C-alpha positions as CSV (number, residue, x, y, z in Angstrom):
1,M,16.7,-3.1,8.2
2,P,14.7,-4.3,11.3
3,I,11.0,-4.7,10.5
4,R,10.2,-2.3,13.4
5,S,12.2,0.4,11.6
6,R,10.4,-0.2,8.4
7,I,7.0,0.0,10.0
8,R,8.0,3.3,11.7
9,A,9.3,4.8,8.5
10,A,6.4,3.8,6.4
11,L,4.1,5.9,8.5
12,A,6.3,9.0,9.1
13,T,3.6,11.2,7.7
14,L,1.0,10.4,10.4
15,L,2.7,12.8,12.8
16,I,0.6,15.8,12.0
17,S,-0.5,19.3,12.6
18,G,-2.1,18.1,9.4
19,P,-1.1,15.7,6.7
20,M,-3.0,15.3,3.4
21,L,-5.5,12.7,2.5
22,V,-5.6,11.2,-1.0
23,Q,-9.3,10.3,-1.0
24,P,-11.9,12.9,0.0
25,L,-13.6,12.4,3.4
26,A,-17.2,12.7,4.5
27,A,-17.7,15.8,6.7
28,Q,-19.6,15.1,9.9
29,S,-22.6,17.1,10.8
30,L,-22.2,18.5,14.3
31,P,-24.5,21.2,15.7
32,N,-22.9,24.6,15.3
33,V,-19.6,23.1,14.4
34,G,-18.1,23.4,10.9
35,A,-20.9,25.7,9.7
36,G,-20.1,26.9,6.2
37,L,-17.3,24.2,5.8
38,P,-16.8,22.4,2.5
39,N,-18.6,19.1,2.0
40,L,-15.8,16.6,1.9
41,G,-17.9,13.7,0.6
42,G,-21.2,11.9,0.8
43,T,-22.5,11.1,4.3
44,E,-23.6,7.7,3.1
45,R,-20.1,6.4,3.0
46,E,-19.2,3.8,5.6
47,E,-17.2,5.0,8.5
48,L,-15.4,3.6,11.5
49,S,-17.8,3.3,14.4
50,P,-17.1,5.5,17.4
51,A,-16.7,2.5,19.7
52,M,-14.1,0.9,17.3
53,E,-12.4,4.3,16.9
54,R,-12.0,4.7,20.6
55,R,-10.8,1.1,21.0
56,L,-8.2,1.7,18.3
57,G,-7.0,4.8,20.0
58,E,-6.8,3.1,23.4
59,Q,-4.8,0.3,21.8
60,I,-2.3,2.7,20.3
61,M,-2.0,4.6,23.6
62,R,-1.3,1.4,25.6
63,D,1.7,0.8,23.4
64,L,2.7,4.4,23.1
65,R,2.9,4.8,26.9
66,Q,5.7,2.2,26.9
67,D,7.8,4.3,24.4
68,P,10.7,6.1,26.1
69,D,9.8,9.3,24.2
70,Y,6.3,9.4,25.8
71,L,6.6,12.2,28.4
72,D,5.1,10.5,31.4
73,D,5.4,13.5,33.7
74,A,2.5,14.2,36.0
75,P,2.6,18.0,36.1
76,T,2.9,18.2,32.3
77,L,0.0,15.9,31.7
78,E,-2.0,17.7,34.3
79,Y,-1.5,21.1,32.6
80,L,-2.1,19.8,29.1
81,N,-5.3,18.0,30.0
82,N,-6.6,21.0,32.1
83,F,-5.8,23.3,29.2
84,G,-7.0,21.0,26.4
85,N,-10.3,20.1,28.1
86,T,-10.9,23.8,28.8
87,L,-10.9,24.2,25.0
88,V,-13.2,21.3,24.6
89,S,-15.6,22.7,27.2
90,A,-15.8,26.0,25.2
91,R,-17.5,24.0,22.4
92,P,-18.9,20.8,24.1
93,E,-20.4,19.7,20.8
94,V,-17.0,18.8,19.5
95,R,-17.3,15.6,21.5
96,G,-19.9,14.5,19.0
97,D,-22.4,11.7,19.4
98,A,-19.7,9.5,20.8
99,S,-19.0,11.9,23.7
100,F,-15.3,11.3,23.5
101,D,-13.2,12.0,26.6
102,F,-10.2,13.8,25.2
103,F,-6.7,13.0,26.5
104,F,-3.7,15.3,25.8
105,F,-0.1,14.2,26.2
106,A,3.4,15.1,25.1
107,V,6.3,13.3,23.4
108,R,10.0,14.2,23.5
109,D,10.7,15.6,20.0
110,G,12.3,18.9,19.1
111,S,10.3,19.5,16.0
112,L,7.2,21.7,15.8
113,N,4.3,19.3,15.6
114,A,1.2,17.9,17.1
115,F,-1.0,15.0,16.0
116,A,-4.4,13.5,16.6
117,L,-5.0,9.8,17.1
118,P,-8.4,8.0,16.8
119,G,-10.9,8.4,19.6
120,G,-9.8,11.8,21.1
121,F,-6.1,11.3,21.9
122,I,-4.0,14.3,21.0
123,G,-0.2,14.4,21.2
124,V,2.1,17.4,21.3
125,H,5.8,17.5,20.6
126,S,8.0,19.0,23.3
127,G,9.4,21.3,20.6
128,L,6.0,22.8,19.9
129,L,5.4,23.5,23.6
130,L,8.7,25.3,23.7
131,A,8.1,27.3,20.5
132,A,4.6,28.5,21.5
133,Q,5.1,32.0,22.8
134,N,1.8,32.3,24.6
135,E,-1.3,30.2,25.5
136,S,-3.2,31.5,22.5
137,E,-0.6,30.0,20.1
138,L,-0.7,26.6,22.0
139,A,-4.5,26.8,22.0
140,S,-4.6,27.3,18.2
141,V,-2.7,24.1,17.6
142,L,-4.7,22.0,20.1
143,A,-7.9,23.4,18.8
144,H,-6.9,22.5,15.2
145,E,-6.3,18.9,16.4
146,I,-9.6,18.9,18.3
147,G,-11.2,19.9,15.0
148,H,-9.8,16.7,13.3
149,V,-11.3,14.6,16.1
150,A,-14.6,16.5,16.1
151,Q,-15.0,16.0,12.4
152,R,-13.9,12.4,12.8
153,H,-11.5,12.6,9.9
154,I,-9.4,9.6,11.0
155,A,-12.5,7.5,11.5
156,R,-13.9,8.3,8.1
157,M,-10.5,7.7,6.5
158,L,-10.2,4.2,8.1
159,G,-13.8,3.4,7.7
160,A,-13.4,2.6,4.1
161,Q,-11.0,-0.2,5.1
162,R,-12.1,-3.6,6.5
163,Q,-12.3,-3.3,10.2
164,D,-10.4,-6.6,10.5
165,M,-7.3,-4.6,9.5
166,L,-7.5,-2.4,12.5
167,V,-5.5,-4.4,14.9
168,P,-2.4,-4.6,12.8
169,L,-3.0,-1.0,11.7
170,A,-2.9,0.1,15.4
171,S,0.7,-1.2,15.6
172,L,1.6,0.6,12.4
173,L,0.1,3.9,13.6
174,L,2.2,3.6,16.8
175,G,5.3,3.0,14.7
176,A,5.0,6.3,13.1
177,L,5.7,8.1,16.3
178,A,9.4,7.0,16.3
179,A,10.1,7.6,12.6
180,R,11.5,11.1,13.4
181,S,14.9,9.6,14.5
182,S,15.9,8.6,11.0
183,P,14.5,10.6,8.1
184,D,16.8,8.9,5.6
185,V,15.6,5.5,6.6
186,A,12.0,6.8,6.6
187,M,12.3,8.0,3.0
188,A,13.8,4.7,1.8
189,S,11.1,2.7,3.3
190,V,8.3,5.0,2.2
191,M,9.5,4.4,-1.4
192,G,8.5,0.7,-0.9
193,G,5.2,-0.4,-2.5
194,Q,3.4,-1.4,0.6
195,G,4.8,1.5,2.6
196,L,3.7,4.0,0.0
197,A,0.2,2.6,-0.1
198,I,-0.1,3.0,3.7
199,Q,1.3,6.5,3.5
200,R,-1.3,7.5,1.0
201,Q,-4.0,5.9,3.0
202,L,-3.1,7.8,6.2
203,N,-2.7,11.3,4.8
204,F,-5.3,14.1,5.4
205,S,-6.7,16.1,2.5
206,R,-6.2,19.8,2.2
207,D,-10.0,20.2,2.6
208,A,-9.8,18.3,5.9
209,E,-7.0,20.6,7.1
210,R,-9.0,23.7,6.3
211,E,-12.0,22.2,8.0
212,A,-10.0,21.5,11.2
213,D,-8.7,25.1,11.0
214,R,-12.2,26.5,10.9
215,V,-13.5,24.3,13.7
216,G,-10.4,25.3,15.7
217,L,-11.1,29.0,15.2
218,Q,-14.6,28.5,16.5
219,I,-13.2,26.8,19.6
220,L,-10.7,29.7,20.1
221,D,-13.4,32.3,19.7
222,A,-15.7,30.6,22.1
223,G,-12.9,30.1,24.7
224,A,-11.9,33.8,24.4
225,Y,-8.4,33.2,23.0
226,D,-6.6,35.5,20.6
227,T,-7.4,33.9,17.3
228,S,-4.5,35.6,15.6
229,G,-2.3,33.2,17.5
230,M,-3.2,30.6,14.9
231,V,-1.8,32.7,12.1
232,A,1.3,33.6,14.1
233,F,2.1,30.0,15.0
234,F,1.2,28.5,11.6
235,G,3.3,31.2,9.9
236,R,6.2,30.1,12.1
237,L,5.6,26.5,11.1
238,Q,5.7,27.6,7.4
239,T,9.0,29.3,8.0
240,A,10.4,26.2,9.8
241,T,9.3,24.1,6.8
242,R,11.2,26.3,4.3
243,N,14.3,26.2,6.5
244,Y,14.6,22.4,5.9
245,G,15.3,23.0,2.2
246,E,15.8,19.9,0.1
247,G,16.2,17.7,3.1
248,I,12.7,18.3,4.4
249,P,11.3,15.2,6.2
250,A,8.5,13.4,4.6
251,Y,5.9,14.4,7.1
252,L,6.6,18.1,6.5
253,Q,6.6,17.6,2.7
254,S,3.1,16.3,2.9
255,H,2.0,19.0,5.4
256,P,-0.4,21.2,3.4
257,L,0.5,24.5,5.2
258,T,-0.1,26.7,2.2
259,T,-0.3,30.5,1.8
260,E,-3.9,29.9,0.7
261,R,-4.7,28.1,4.0
262,I,-3.2,30.9,6.1
263,A,-5.1,33.5,4.0
264,D,-8.3,31.6,4.6
265,I,-7.7,31.7,8.4
266,Q,-6.9,35.4,8.3
267,A,-10.1,36.1,6.4
268,R,-12.2,34.3,9.0
269,I,-10.4,36.0,11.9
270,R,-11.4,39.4,10.5
271,Q,-15.0,38.3,11.0
272,Q,-14.5,37.4,14.7
273,R,-14.3,39.7,17.7
274,Y,-10.8,40.2,19.2
275,H,-10.0,38.6,22.5
276,Q,-7.0,39.7,24.7
277,H,-6.2,36.5,26.6
278,A,-4.2,36.7,29.8
279,D,-1.8,33.8,30.0
280,N,-1.8,31.6,33.1
281,I,1.6,31.4,34.8
282,D,1.3,27.6,34.6
283,F,2.0,27.9,30.9
284,Y,5.4,29.4,31.4
285,L,6.3,27.0,34.3
286,I,5.4,23.9,32.3
287,R,7.4,25.2,29.3
288,A,10.4,25.5,31.6
289,R,9.7,22.0,32.9
290,V,9.5,20.5,29.4
291,R,12.7,22.2,28.4
292,V,14.5,20.3,31.2
293,L,12.7,17.0,30.5
294,Q,13.1,17.2,26.7
295,N,16.7,16.1,27.0
296,D,16.7,14.6,30.5
297,N,20.5,14.0,30.9
298,P,23.4,16.1,32.2
299,Q,24.2,17.7,28.9
300,G,20.6,18.5,28.3
301,W,20.4,20.1,31.8
302,R,23.4,22.2,31.1
303,D,21.9,23.4,27.8
304,A,18.6,24.2,29.5
305,A,20.4,26.1,32.3
306,K,22.1,28.4,29.8
307,I,18.8,29.3,28.4
308,F,17.2,29.9,31.8
309,E,20.2,32.1,32.7
310,T,19.6,34.3,29.7
311,E,15.9,34.6,30.6
312,L,16.6,36.0,34.0
313,A,17.5,39.6,33.1
314,P,15.9,41.8,32.2
315,K,12.6,39.9,32.0
316,T,9.1,40.0,33.5
317,R,8.4,38.6,36.9
318,V,6.6,35.6,35.2
319,Q,9.6,34.8,33.0
320,T,11.9,35.1,36.0
321,A,9.7,32.8,38.0
322,A,9.7,30.3,35.2
323,A,13.5,30.4,34.7
324,K,14.0,30.0,38.5
325,Y,11.6,27.1,38.5
326,G,13.5,25.5,35.6
327,L,16.8,25.9,37.4
328,A,15.3,24.4,40.6
329,L,14.2,21.4,38.6
330,I,17.7,21.0,37.2
331,A,19.2,21.2,40.7
332,L,16.8,18.5,41.9
333,R,17.7,16.3,38.9
334,Q,21.4,16.8,39.8
335,G,20.6,15.6,43.4
336,D,21.1,19.0,45.1
337,A,17.8,19.3,47.0
338,A,19.0,22.3,49.1
339,R,19.8,24.4,46.0
340,A,16.6,23.3,44.4
341,Q,14.6,24.5,47.4
342,S,16.4,27.9,47.4
343,L,15.7,28.4,43.7
344,L,12.1,27.4,44.1
345,D,11.7,29.9,46.9
346,E,13.1,32.6,44.5
347,A,10.6,31.4,41.9
348,R,7.7,31.7,44.3
349,A,8.9,35.2,45.3
350,A,9.0,36.3,41.7
351,A,5.6,34.8,40.9
352,L,4.0,36.7,43.8
353,K,1.4,33.9,44.1
354,D,1.6,30.1,44.3
355,A,0.8,28.0,41.3
356,E,0.2,24.3,41.0
357,P,3.6,23.4,39.3
358,L,5.4,25.4,42.1
359,A,3.5,23.6,44.8
360,S,4.1,20.2,43.2
361,L,7.8,20.8,42.8
362,G,8.0,21.9,46.5
363,V,6.6,18.5,47.6
364,E,8.8,16.7,45.1
365,I,11.9,18.4,46.6
366,R,10.9,17.5,50.2
367,L,10.2,13.9,49.3
368,A,13.6,13.6,47.5
369,A,15.3,15.0,50.5
370,N,13.5,12.5,52.8
371,Q,12.0,15.4,54.7
372,T,8.8,13.4,55.2
373,D,7.1,15.7,57.8
374,A,7.6,18.8,55.6
375,A,6.5,16.8,52.5
376,L,3.3,15.7,54.2
377,K,2.6,19.2,55.5
378,Q,3.2,20.9,52.1
379,S,1.2,18.2,50.2
380,A,-1.7,18.6,52.5
381,A,-1.6,22.4,52.0
382,A,-1.3,22.0,48.3
383,R,-4.3,19.6,48.3
384,E,-6.3,22.3,50.0
385,A,-5.2,24.9,47.5
386,F,-5.6,22.7,44.4
387,P,-8.3,20.1,45.3
388,L,-8.8,19.0,41.7
389,S,-5.2,18.3,40.9
390,R,-4.5,14.6,40.4
391,D,-0.8,15.2,40.6
392,I,-1.0,16.8,44.0
393,A,-3.4,14.0,45.2
394,S,-0.8,11.4,44.1
395,Q,2.0,13.4,46.0
396,Y,-0.2,13.5,49.1
397,A,-0.5,9.7,49.0
398,D,3.3,9.4,48.5
399,A,3.9,11.7,51.5
400,L,1.5,9.6,53.7
401,I,3.4,6.4,52.8
402,A,6.8,8.1,53.3
403,A,5.7,9.3,56.7
404,G,4.6,5.9,57.7
405,K,0.9,6.7,57.9
406,I,0.1,3.5,55.9
407,D,-3.5,2.9,57.1
408,E,-4.4,6.5,56.3
409,A,-2.7,6.1,52.9
410,V,-4.7,3.0,52.1
411,R,-8.0,4.7,53.1
412,Y,-7.2,7.7,51.0
413,L,-6.0,5.6,48.0
414,R,-9.2,3.5,48.1
415,D,-11.2,6.7,47.8
416,Q,-9.1,7.8,44.9
417,S,-9.5,4.5,43.2
418,Q,-13.3,5.0,43.2
419,L,-12.9,8.5,41.8
420,Y,-10.4,7.6,39.2
421,R,-11.1,4.1,38.1
422,E,-8.9,4.3,35.0
423,D,-5.8,5.6,36.8
424,A,-3.2,2.8,37.0
425,R,-1.0,4.9,39.2
426,V,-3.5,4.9,42.0
427,Q,-3.6,1.1,42.0
428,Q,0.2,1.0,41.9
429,R,0.4,3.3,45.0
430,L,-2.2,1.2,46.7
431,A,-0.2,-2.0,45.9
432,K,2.9,-0.3,47.5
433,A,0.9,0.6,50.6
434,Y,-0.5,-2.9,50.9
435,A,3.1,-4.3,50.5
436,T,4.2,-2.1,53.4
437,Q,1.4,-3.5,55.5
438,G,2.4,-7.1,54.5
439,K,-1.0,-7.7,52.8
440,Q,0.2,-9.9,49.9
441,A,-3.2,-10.8,48.4
442,L,-4.4,-7.2,48.3
443,Q,-1.1,-6.0,47.0
444,H,-1.3,-8.4,44.0
445,L,-5.0,-7.6,43.5
446,A,-4.1,-3.9,43.2
447,L,-1.2,-4.7,40.8
448,A,-3.6,-6.8,38.7
449,E,-6.0,-3.8,38.4
450,S,-3.1,-1.5,37.4
451,Y,-2.1,-4.0,34.6
452,A,-5.7,-4.3,33.5
453,I,-6.1,-0.6,33.3
454,K,-3.0,-0.4,31.1
455,G,-4.3,-3.1,28.8
456,S,-1.8,-5.8,29.9
457,L,-4.3,-8.6,30.4
458,P,-1.9,-11.5,30.6
459,A,0.1,-9.7,33.3
460,A,-3.1,-8.9,35.2
461,L,-4.1,-12.5,35.1
462,D,-0.7,-13.5,36.4
463,Q,-1.1,-11.2,39.3
464,L,-4.5,-12.6,40.1
465,Q,-2.9,-16.1,40.3
466,I,-0.2,-14.8,42.7
467,A,-2.9,-13.2,44.8
468,R,-4.9,-16.5,44.9
469,R,-1.8,-18.3,46.3
470,A,-1.0,-15.6,48.9
471,P,-1.1,-17.1,52.4
472,D,-3.3,-14.2,53.7
473,A,-5.9,-14.5,50.9
474,S,-9.3,-14.7,52.7
475,F,-12.5,-16.3,51.5
476,Y,-13.7,-12.8,50.5
477,D,-10.5,-12.1,48.7
478,Q,-10.8,-15.4,46.8
479,S,-14.3,-14.5,45.7
480,I,-13.1,-11.2,44.4
481,I,-10.2,-12.9,42.6
482,D,-12.6,-15.4,41.0
483,A,-15.0,-12.8,39.7
484,R,-12.2,-10.5,38.4
485,E,-10.5,-13.5,36.7
486,R,-13.7,-14.4,34.9
487,E,-14.1,-10.9,33.6
488,L,-10.5,-10.5,32.4
489,K,-10.4,-14.0,30.8
490,A,-13.6,-13.2,28.9
491,Q,-12.1,-9.9,27.8
492,R,-8.9,-11.7,26.8
493,L,-10.7,-14.3,24.8
494,E,-12.7,-11.6,23.0
495,E,-9.5,-9.8,22.0
496,M,-7.9,-13.1,20.8
497,K,-11.1,-13.9,18.8
498,Q,-11.1,-10.6,17.1
499,N,-7.4,-10.9,16.3
500,K,-7.9,-14.4,14.8
501,E,-10.9,-13.3,12.7
502,G,-8.9,-10.3,11.4
503,K,-6.1,-12.5,10.3
504,N,-8.4,-15.1,8.6
505,K,-10.5,-12.7,6.6
506,P,-9.4,-12.0,3.0
């Protein structure tokens, strides 16, 4: 068996709505968060520092973004982060002393699951997004995972280990995300001595799960979501777990979704006021989008189209709009821009109002059809309607480049790079615009920044060397290259030093 498969299998149980922890954890004291929760251990225990926790999470994410199952889709990421950070804003204290910036993302996986990674990174399976029947149910799962981060369960779990183990552990954590493809292999590897030790080390305790539930309920209540959504969704998870029978995957076997836990949630809900939450149409549109992208191939499109056809009659206007939107996306995937546009028009008519995913797909269709003037006009209008959308902003830059307005695109992207310094896509688009202008030095400088943002320091340094040798590199450009090279080399040396120290320590 390849070592990568063994690593993936050994950590299958990390994929969580909530695994178990063998050793009790120390509960973190956050103002007004977790009041009345069980004390999971002494606060004097060593824990992973917030800075190290965040760095570990960033390292995992750098590798995870290269995985083909990472759903790198701008509208989906836009919705999840808007939605997730709205939950965080309802209880700002969940950021803790570290003031974590939460990041929400999706992976292609048909199972009902979500998981938290160190430092505020929260992943959702595509199957969970499709199974959630309303925003309150989705909110209940995300709020639960936010609870794990807020109470720093992972940090406290890893803190008992030597910090010099964190670099190899990051690659092990990443490996867990792919274990779902082969449960039999996973079980075989988990039975190994080292694999079993790691599995036990990375499980959450039942107490930690209940703590995350209770923090999650506080977030739902503060955000005016229907807290009964947590019971409904976790009940469905419990049913799904029973349906696996004897062949239940390891990560579900260790999932402490007990009747006692659900009863505890129900008891707390009775003490809270009821909120009737009105779902945003974006929720239904993104679910339709994820259904298409979950199996992004001709057979997957046909299967999704059948589901959308059944949802057309008789359904609500919102459901009709979502189904038409999904069919429009399928038509675009099949290369039929005209049909995609017709279906999108029908979706907009059913929705009665525009929504960000509808506007985004409209621009996507125009760009695919090489209708550059229409794409530029629509993206400009969408930018006015949704000024905070990074997806729409990116499409506007694409439309400027496609329309040949390169100088304007460069000015716009430079402004965007100042607003979103950690967005590699802005730098990639800037590199494309510079390439169109024939500015080689600036093109490779922008590419270097995009690689640096993604954590690929060797590739970033290579791009700086190419920029240095560019025939149009000015004295000013050379000064920027020199300064940036010193910064990245220092960062690279520090990483190599930490890795070496980690390997040499007993």
